[in-house]
C-alpha positions in Angstrom: -0.1 0.0 0.1 1.2 3.6 -0.8 1.8 6.1 1.4 -1.1 8.3 1.9 -1.0 11.8 3.8 -4.4 12.4 5.6 -3.8 15.9 5.5 -3.1 16.3 2.0 -6.0 18.6 1.0 -5.0 20.8 4.0 -1.7 20.9 2.9 -2.7 21.8 -0.7 -4.7 24.7 0.7 -1.5 25.8 2.8 0.3 25.8 -0.3 -2.3 27.9 -2.3 -2.7 30.3 0.6 1.2 30.7 0.5 1.4 31.1 -3.1 -1.4 34.1 -2.8 0.4 35.8 0.0 3.7 35.7 -2.1 1.7 37.2 -5.0 0.5 40.0 -2.6 3.9 40.4 -1.1 5.3 40.9 -4.6 2.7 43.3 -5.5 3.3 45.5 -2.4 6.8 45.3 -3.2 6.0 46.8 -6.8 4.0 49.5 -5.2 6.5 50.5 -2.8 9.3 50.6 -5.6 7.2 52.4 -8.1 6.3 55.3 -5.3 9.9 55.4 -4.4 10.9 55.6 -7.9 8.4 58.5 -8.5 9.8 60.3 -5.4 13.3 59.8 -7.0 12.4 61.3 -10.3 10.6 64.2 -8.6 13.8 64.7 -6.5 15.8 64.7 -9.6 13.4 67.1 -11.2 13.4 69.5 -8.3 17.3 69.6 -8.2 17.4 69.9 -11.9 14.8 72.8 -11.5 16.3 74.7 -8.8 19.6 74.7 -10.9 18.3 75.9 -14.1 16.0 78.8 -12.1 19.3 80.0 -10.6 20.8 80.1 -13.9 17.9 81.9 -15.3 18.0 84.0 -12.4 21.6 85.3 -13.2 20.7 85.5 -17.1 18.1 88.1 -16.3 15.0 86.2 -16.0 11.6 88.0 -15.6 9.8 88.4 -12.1 6.7 86.6 -13.8 8.8 83.8 -14.9 10.5 83.4 -11.4 7.0 83.4 -9.6 5.6 80.8 -12.0 8.6 78.8 -11.3 8.5 79.4 -7.5 4.4 78.4 -7.7 5.2 75.2 -9.5 8.0 74.4 -6.9 5.7 74.6 -4.3 3.2 72.4 -5.7 5.8 69.9 -6.4 7.2 70.1 -2.7 3.5 69.4 -1.5 3.4 66.5 -4.2 6.9 65.2 -2.7 5.0 65.1 0.6 2.3 63.3 -0.4 4.7 61.0 -2.4 6.2 60.4 1.0 3.3 59.9 2.9 1.9 57.3 0.4 5.3 55.5 0.7 5.0 55.3 4.3 1.5 53.7 4.0 2.7 51.3 1.3 5.7 50.4 3.3 3.2 49.6 6.1 1.0 47.2 3.7 4.2 45.6 2.6 4.9 44.7 6.1 1.5 43.4 6.7 1.9 41.5 3.4 5.3 40.2 4.6 3.8 39.2 7.9 1.0 37.4 6.4 3.6 35.7 3.9 5.5 34.7 7.0 2.4 33.0 8.5 1.2 31.2 5.5 4.8 29.9 5.1 4.9 28.8 8.8 1.7 26.9 8.3 2.7 25.0 5.4 5.9 24.2 6.7 4.2 22.6 9.5 2.2 20.4 7.5 5.2 19.7 5.3 7.2 18.7 8.5 4.5 16.6 9.5 4.2 14.8 6.2 7.7 14.1 5.9 7.7 12.4 9.4 4.8 10.4 8.5 6.2 9.2 5.5 9.4 8.4 7.2 7.3 6.8 10.0 5.5 4.7 7.1 8.5 3.5 5.4 10.1 2.6 8.5 7.3 0.3 9.3 7.4 -0.9 5.6 11.1 -1.8 6.3 10.1 -3.8 9.3 7.0 -5.4 7.5 9.4 -6.6 4.8 12.0 -7.7 7.5 9.5 -9.8 9.3 8.5 -11.5 6.1 12.2 -12.2 5.0 12.5 -13.6 8.6 9.5 -15.8 8.4 10.4 -16.9 4.8 13.8 -17.8 6.1 12.6 -19.5 9.2 9.9 -21.6 7.0 13.0 -22.5 4.6 14.9 -23.9 7.8 12.3 -25.8 9.1 11.5 -27.4 5.6 15.3 -28.2 5.7 15.1 -29.9 9.0 12.0 -31.9 7.9 13.6 -33.3 4.9 
């Protein structure tokens, strides 16, 4: 008789949940990475904008242009603050997804360990059974030899 793990359906469920949690964690990582990349691009733009504004000021740019650039930069700073806030929220979601993944991993790992132990016990029992059969066959052969 082949080994049969009675909790196999539960193990399959736990494996499925772990895969779902892995996907959720990957999505959370992707969202954080994208937001961080947006922030990095914005930081580069703000830096470049400040450099070009300084050069434009030295070149005699008009007050209206400088005022417009200042308002634009102010809006971009507000957007940067929003992005930073969003990144913090996304980081929290990622930490939550990581915790859920670890929990799913542990629950699946417990069942995998149980299955491995049961399989080893089954294999050991099969070996003992085979050894008993070999011993019985050997004793039967010895008994037949003595009778002859």
